[in-house]
C-alpha positions as CSV (number, residue, x, y, z in Angstrom):
1,X,-53.2,-3.5,36.5
2,X,-51.3,-7.3,35.6
3,X,-49.7,-5.3,32.6
4,X,-47.7,-2.5,34.9
5,X,-46.2,-5.2,36.8
6,X,-44.9,-7.3,33.6
7,X,-41.5,-6.7,34.1
8,X,-40.0,-7.2,30.5
9,X,-37.3,-5.8,28.6
10,X,-34.5,-3.5,29.0
11,X,-34.0,-1.1,31.9
12,X,-33.0,2.8,30.5
13,X,-29.1,2.2,32.4
14,X,-29.1,-1.0,30.9
15,X,-30.0,0.6,27.7
16,X,-27.6,3.7,28.1
17,X,-24.5,0.8,28.8
18,X,-24.6,-0.6,25.5
19,X,-25.0,2.6,23.7
20,X,-21.9,3.9,25.2
21,X,-20.0,0.5,24.7
22,X,-21.4,0.4,21.3
23,X,-20.1,4.2,20.7
24,X,-17.1,3.6,22.1
25,X,-16.4,0.8,19.7
26,X,-16.8,2.4,16.8
27,X,-14.7,5.7,17.8
28,X,-11.9,3.0,18.1
29,X,-12.8,1.4,15.1
30,X,-12.9,4.8,13.1
31,X,-9.6,6.3,14.9
32,X,-7.8,3.1,13.8
33,X,-8.9,2.7,10.5
34,X,-8.1,6.6,9.9
35,X,-4.8,6.1,11.0
36,X,-4.0,3.3,8.5
37,X,-5.4,4.5,5.7
38,X,-4.3,8.3,5.9
39,X,-0.7,7.0,6.7
40,X,1.1,8.6,4.0
41,X,4.5,6.1,3.9
42,X,2.0,3.4,3.5
43,X,0.4,4.3,0.8
44,X,3.8,5.6,-0.9
45,X,5.4,2.0,0.0
46,X,2.4,0.6,-1.8
47,X,2.0,2.8,-5.2
48,X,6.2,2.2,-5.4
49,X,5.4,-1.9,-5.1
50,X,3.1,-1.4,-7.6
51,X,5.1,0.8,-10.1
52,X,8.1,-1.5,-9.7
53,X,5.7,-4.6,-10.5
54,X,4.4,-2.7,-13.8
55,X,8.1,-1.8,-14.2
56,X,9.2,-5.9,-14.2
57,X,6.4,-6.9,-15.9
58,X,7.2,-4.3,-18.9
59,X,11.0,-5.5,-19.0
60,X,9.8,-9.3,-19.5
61,X,7.4,-8.9,-22.2
62,X,9.4,-6.3,-24.1
63,X,13.0,-7.4,-23.5
64,X,14.3,-4.0,-22.4
65,X,17.2,-2.9,-23.0
66,X,18.2,0.4,-22.1
67,X,18.6,2.4,-18.8
68,X,15.7,4.7,-17.7
69,X,14.3,6.6,-15.3
70,X,10.4,8.6,-15.2
71,X,8.1,9.8,-12.1
72,X,4.7,8.2,-12.1
73,X,1.5,9.7,-12.9
74,X,0.7,11.4,-9.5
75,X,4.5,12.5,-9.5
76,X,5.8,11.8,-6.8
77,X,7.8,8.5,-6.9
78,X,10.8,8.1,-9.6
79,X,11.5,4.8,-11.1
80,X,15.1,4.2,-11.9
81,X,16.3,1.1,-13.9
82,X,19.4,-0.1,-14.5
83,X,20.1,-3.2,-16.9
84,X,23.7,-4.9,-17.1
85,X,24.7,-7.9,-18.9
86,X,26.9,-10.4,-17.1
87,X,27.4,-14.4,-18.8
88,X,24.4,-14.5,-21.2
89,X,22.0,-13.1,-18.2
90,X,20.6,-9.4,-18.5
91,X,20.6,-8.0,-14.6
92,X,18.0,-5.8,-14.8
93,X,17.8,-3.3,-11.3
94,X,14.8,-1.2,-10.4
95,X,15.0,1.0,-7.2
96,X,11.9,3.4,-6.7
97,X,12.7,6.7,-5.1
98,X,10.7,9.3,-3.1
99,X,10.3,12.7,-5.1
100,X,10.1,14.4,-2.5
101,X,13.4,13.6,-0.5
102,X,15.1,11.4,-2.8
103,X,14.6,8.3,-0.7
104,X,15.1,5.0,-2.0
105,X,11.4,3.4,-1.0
106,X,12.8,-0.3,-2.6
107,X,14.5,-1.5,-4.6
108,X,14.3,-5.1,-7.3
109,X,17.3,-7.0,-8.9
110,X,16.4,-9.8,-11.2
111,X,18.3,-11.8,-13.9
112,X,16.8,-12.4,-17.4
113,X,17.8,-14.4,-20.0
114,X,19.8,-12.7,-22.7
115,X,17.5,-14.5,-26.2
116,X,19.9,-12.0,-29.0
């Protein structure tokens, strides 16, 4: 009979309460991360930043001298590169636009010494 009178462990109410609290925390976490990763503006801006960074590195390495524009692999972004010369410096302006609404997402300008 002593075995039945020992009160060790959690009651059903404590267990259910902890399961409910844990379920709510998991639910809010899933909703939070789902909103972050499904936000198309954030993903579009991230893709635009990567595309512009690749173009800047390409311009520095290859000493590009031409204006150009092209779309990324996904086809949702358009990169426009404009180069102007001023007092021995190349001004390289890179802008990335959304293909859907032609809205400018970001714009970079940097100067590079003309070695020619």
